[in-house]
C-alpha positions in Angstrom: -229.9 208.9 135.9 -226.7 207.8 137.0 -224.1 210.7 137.9 -220.1 209.8 138.3 -218.7 210.5 141.5 -216.0 213.1 141.6 -212.6 212.2 141.1 -213.2 208.5 141.3 -209.3 208.1 141.8 -206.2 209.8 142.7 -205.3 209.5 139.0 -208.2 210.7 137.2 -210.2 213.7 137.6 -213.4 214.6 137.5 -215.2 217.0 135.2 -214.4 220.4 136.7 -210.9 219.4 138.1 -209.9 218.6 134.9 -211.1 221.7 133.1 -209.0 223.6 135.7 -205.8 221.8 135.3 -206.2 222.1 131.4 -206.8 225.8 131.3 -203.4 225.7 134.0 -201.4 223.4 131.4 -202.3 225.4 128.7 -202.2 228.8 129.5 -198.6 229.2 130.2 -196.3 232.8 129.1 -194.7 232.8 125.5 -191.6 233.8 125.1 -190.8 236.3 121.8 -188.5 236.2 119.6 -187.5 239.8 121.1 -185.7 239.0 124.6 -187.5 242.5 125.8 -190.9 241.2 125.0 -191.2 238.2 127.2 -195.2 237.9 127.5 -195.6 237.3 131.3 -199.5 235.8 131.7 -201.7 238.3 133.5 -202.8 235.0 136.1 -200.6 232.9 138.1 -200.8 230.3 136.1 -196.8 229.6 136.4 -196.9 229.4 139.8 -200.0 227.0 140.0 -198.3 224.6 137.0 -195.7 223.9 139.3 -197.9 222.6 142.0 -199.7 220.3 139.5 -199.4 216.4 139.6 -197.8 215.9 135.9 -199.5 212.1 136.2 -203.1 213.1 136.7 -205.0 212.0 133.5 -208.7 212.8 132.6 -211.6 210.1 132.1 -210.8 207.6 129.7 -207.0 207.8 129.3 -204.5 205.2 129.9 -201.5 205.7 132.2 -199.5 207.8 129.5 -196.5 205.7 127.9 -193.8 206.9 130.3 -191.3 210.1 129.2 -187.3 208.6 128.4 -185.4 208.7 132.0 -183.3 212.2 130.1 -186.6 213.9 129.9 -189.3 212.9 132.6 -191.8 215.3 132.7 -191.2 218.4 134.9 -193.6 221.4 135.1 -190.2 223.5 134.0 -189.3 221.5 131.0 -193.6 221.3 130.1 -193.1 225.4 130.4 -190.1 225.6 128.5 -191.6 223.3 125.7 -195.1 225.5 125.6 -192.6 229.2 124.9 -191.2 227.2 122.2 -194.1 225.6 120.7 -195.7 229.2 120.2 -192.4 230.7 119.3 -191.7 231.8 115.9 -188.1 232.0 117.1 -187.4 228.2 115.6 -188.6 229.3 111.9 -185.9 230.5 109.4 -187.4 233.9 109.2 -189.5 234.0 112.5 -192.9 233.9 110.7 -194.2 230.8 111.7 -194.0 228.3 114.9 -195.1 224.8 115.8 -198.5 226.6 116.7 -199.2 227.9 113.4 -199.8 224.4 112.0 -200.9 222.6 115.0 -203.5 225.3 116.5 -205.0 224.9 120.0 -208.1 226.3 118.5 -208.1 223.5 116.3 -207.7 220.6 117.8 -203.9 220.7 117.9 -204.3 220.2 114.0 -204.2 222.3 111.0 -207.6 223.6 109.8 -206.0 223.3 106.3 -206.0 220.5 103.5 -202.1 220.5 103.6 -200.6 222.6 106.0 -199.1 226.0 105.5 -195.5 226.9 106.1 -192.5 229.2 105.8 -193.2 231.7 102.8 -196.6 230.1 102.4 -195.2 226.7 101.4 -197.8 223.9 101.0 -196.5 220.8 102.5 -197.8 217.4 101.2 -199.4 216.3 104.1 -202.2 217.7 106.7 -200.7 218.5 109.7 -202.4 215.8 112.1 -203.4 216.5 115.8 -201.1 216.5 118.8 -203.9 215.3 121.5 -202.9 212.2 123.2 -199.7 211.5 121.7 -198.3 210.9 124.9 -199.3 207.0 124.1 -197.9 207.2 120.6 -195.5 204.5 119.5 -194.2 205.9 116.2 -195.2 209.6 114.6 -195.8 211.5 111.3 -198.8 209.5 108.8 -195.7 207.7 107.7 -194.2 206.6 111.4 -191.1 207.6 110.4 -189.9 208.7 113.9 -190.1 206.4 116.8 -190.1 209.2 119.9 -192.0 212.8 120.9 -188.6 214.1 120.9 -187.3 213.1 117.3 -190.9 214.2 116.2 -190.2 217.5 117.3 -187.3 218.3 115.4 -188.1 217.4 111.9 -190.3 220.4 111.1 -187.4 222.7 112.0 -185.2 221.6 108.8 -188.4 220.9 106.5 -188.1 223.6 103.8 -191.7 223.4 103.4 -192.7 223.7 107.4 -190.4 226.4 109.6 -187.7 226.3 106.8 -184.3 226.7 108.1 -181.6 224.3 109.8 -181.8 222.7 113.3 -177.9 224.4 114.1 -179.1 227.5 112.8 -182.5 227.4 115.3 -180.6 226.4 118.4 -177.9 229.2 117.7 -181.2 231.2 117.5 -182.5 230.0 121.0 -179.0 230.0 122.4 -178.6 234.2 121.8 -181.5 234.8 123.3 -180.9 235.4 127.0 -184.3 234.4 128.8 -184.1 230.8 126.6 -180.7 230.3 127.4 -181.3 231.0 131.4 -184.2 229.1 131.4 -182.5 226.2 129.1 -179.6 226.4 132.1 -182.3 225.9 134.6 -184.2 222.9 133.3 -181.4 220.9 131.2 -177.6 220.3 132.9 -176.1 220.7 129.1 -178.0 224.0 127.9 -179.3 224.8 125.0 -178.7 222.0 122.7 -180.9 220.3 119.8 -181.4 217.3 121.9 -182.8 219.9 124.5 -184.9 221.7 122.1 -186.8 218.3 120.9 -187.1 217.3 124.8 -188.5 220.8 125.9 -190.9 220.5 123.0 -192.0 216.7 123.7 -192.7 217.6 127.6 -194.8 219.9 126.5 -197.0 217.6 123.7 -196.9 214.9 126.7 -199.3 217.0 128.4 -201.9 217.6 125.2 -204.2 215.3 126.6 -207.9 214.8 125.9 -210.3 212.9 127.7 -213.4 213.2 130.1 -215.6 213.3 126.8 -219.6 212.3 127.1 -218.3 208.7 125.6 -216.5 208.1 128.6 -218.9 209.4 130.8 -221.5 207.0 129.5 -218.9 204.2 129.7 -218.0 205.0 133.2 -221.7 204.7 134.6 -223.6 208.0 133.2 -226.3 206.5 131.4 -227.7 210.1 130.4 -224.1 211.3 129.0 -225.2 210.0 125.3 -228.6 210.8 123.3 -230.5 207.6 121.7 -228.7 208.4 118.4 -225.0 208.7 119.6 -225.6 205.4 121.3 -227.3 204.0 118.4 -223.5 205.3 116.6 -221.9 203.6 119.6 -223.5 200.6 118.6 -222.6 200.7 115.3 -219.0 202.0 115.8 -218.9 198.4 117.5 -220.6 196.5 115.8 -221.5 196.7 111.7 -219.5 199.7 110.8 -216.2 198.2 111.9 -214.7 201.0 112.6 -213.2 199.1 115.9 -210.9 197.1 113.4 -208.6 200.3 113.7 -209.7 202.5 115.9 -209.7 200.8 119.5 -208.3 201.3 122.4 -208.1 204.1 124.7 -207.0 206.8 121.8 -209.6 204.8 119.3 -206.5 204.3 117.2 -204.5 201.1 116.8 -201.3 202.9 116.0 -200.6 200.6 112.6 -200.6 201.9 109.5 -203.7 201.1 107.0 -204.4 201.2 103.2 -207.8 202.8 103.1 -207.9 204.2 99.1 -207.5 207.8 99.7 -203.7 207.6 98.2 -205.1 205.8 95.0 -207.2 208.9 94.3 -204.2 211.3 94.0 -203.0 212.1 90.6 -199.2 211.2 91.9 -200.3 208.7 94.6 -198.3 209.4 98.4 -196.4 206.3 99.1 -197.5 206.5 103.0 -195.2 203.6 104.9 -193.8 202.5 101.8 -191.3 205.4 101.8 -189.7 204.8 105.5 -190.0 200.7 105.2 -189.6 200.3 101.5 -191.8 197.3 102.1 -194.0 197.0 98.8 -196.9 196.0 101.1 -197.0 199.1 103.2 -197.6 201.5 100.0 -200.3 203.3 100.6 -200.6 202.8 104.3 -200.5 205.7 106.7 -200.9 205.8 110.7 -204.5 205.3 112.1 -205.7 208.7 113.7 -206.9 209.0 116.9 -211.1 209.5 116.8 -210.7 211.8 120.5 -211.6 215.5 119.4 -212.1 214.4 115.8 -214.9 217.0 115.1 -212.3 219.9 116.1 -209.7 218.8 113.5 -211.1 219.0 110.2 -210.2 218.2 107.6 -209.8 214.7 107.4 -207.3 212.1 105.9 -203.5 212.4 105.3 -204.3 215.0 102.1 -207.4 216.4 104.1 -208.9 215.7 101.3 -212.7 215.0 102.9 -214.0 218.2 104.4 -216.4 217.0 107.2 -216.8 214.0 109.5 -220.1 212.8 107.2 -218.0 213.1 104.1 -215.4 210.1 105.8 -218.1 208.1 106.5 -219.6 208.2 103.5 -216.7 207.4 102.1 -215.9 204.1 104.2 -220.1 203.5 103.4 -219.1 203.3 99.7 -216.2 200.7 100.2 -213.3 203.3 99.7 -211.1 203.0 96.5 -209.9 199.8 95.1 -206.3 199.6 94.8 -203.8 196.6 94.9 -202.6 197.0 98.5 -206.1 198.0 99.9 -206.9 196.8 103.5 -208.7 193.6 103.4 -210.8 194.7 105.9 -212.8 198.0 103.9 -215.5 196.8 102.4 -218.7 198.7 101.7 -220.7 199.0 104.7 -224.2 199.4 103.4 -225.5 201.8 106.2 -228.4 204.2 105.6 -228.5 207.8 105.5 -229.9 207.5 109.1 -227.3 205.5 110.4 -224.4 207.2 108.9 -226.3 210.6 111.2 -226.3 208.2 114.0 -222.1 207.0 113.6 -221.6 210.9 112.9 -223.4 212.0 116.0 -221.3 209.0 118.1 -218.0 210.7 116.6 -219.1 214.2 117.7 -219.5 212.7 121.6 -216.0 211.6 121.6 -214.6 215.7 122.0 -213.1 216.0 125.7 -213.5 219.1 128.0 -213.1 222.4 125.5 -211.1 224.5 128.0 -207.8 223.5 126.3 -208.5 225.1 123.2 -210.2 228.1 124.6 -207.5 229.3 127.1 -204.3 229.5 125.8 -203.6 233.1 126.0 -203.4 233.6 122.1 -201.2 231.6 119.8 -198.3 233.8 118.9 -196.4 236.4 121.0 -197.0 239.6 120.9 
């Protein structure tokens, strides 16, 4: 059996090193709405994160897309974005935060079929995972924003999510002494709506998952996958044709596809069409990445499929016919045993669990 060498390069970390770094990034302290309730972590992670090189990446991931010139990654910006991400100060009534729908314990996705926002209001779609979005080319299921900075701000003003206005949320942040000082020290123009988006985006850019057993197998560790998982890998790359949409380091082509799911809805979601107004885009949705996919159930843009096995069975039967269904989608003819193998492979794409288990709580005390 071949083992992976420790830290194969300066920009790749071995499993123990990566686990440690994830624990540091994910464990930064939280600022709550009350200035006198600033939560300081019990471990000296603020000091440690300042010494962490933010360009180290887990095994299997490419270099992340460079951050914009006006929002280069720094430990201070990551720390500030992390505080905002877990803080309900951004919601109109102080009850929900970004982490309410993008739960670290659930792969930074929502366990609800459709995300639940302010006053228990149901969103129109499932909240997708934020993992590895540092390499995204567009965001949301319909790709309506081009940058993480833009994406981070939209939920604040969405009446079904954080439910307020962006200006009011920025005003609450600016009225908080802890935040005001932190923003002044991190961005030259202090608390602005742009800088709130920038800080949140900085934190999202370090939410990376890699070093899965699949990555270790592909890097030369022949024993990293079981026989059934290897059969699933072969199916993924051949007869099951998953690779047609789920390719690249994050197992997503970053494109939009009509898989027939919307056609099952009583009022079909227009998907990408609502943005492009191109009739060919009706019912098309962004291809989700597959890393840590076993942690982010339920699946599809509407959360209509509860398990990975349900997803594989759906594609195996050829999905739902509609005028805009992708031509590549056809019945696969997989046997029940082959479906099991494919599911086993997908589960082997899970990365290090430290990111999900060590975040010092998902809400302010």
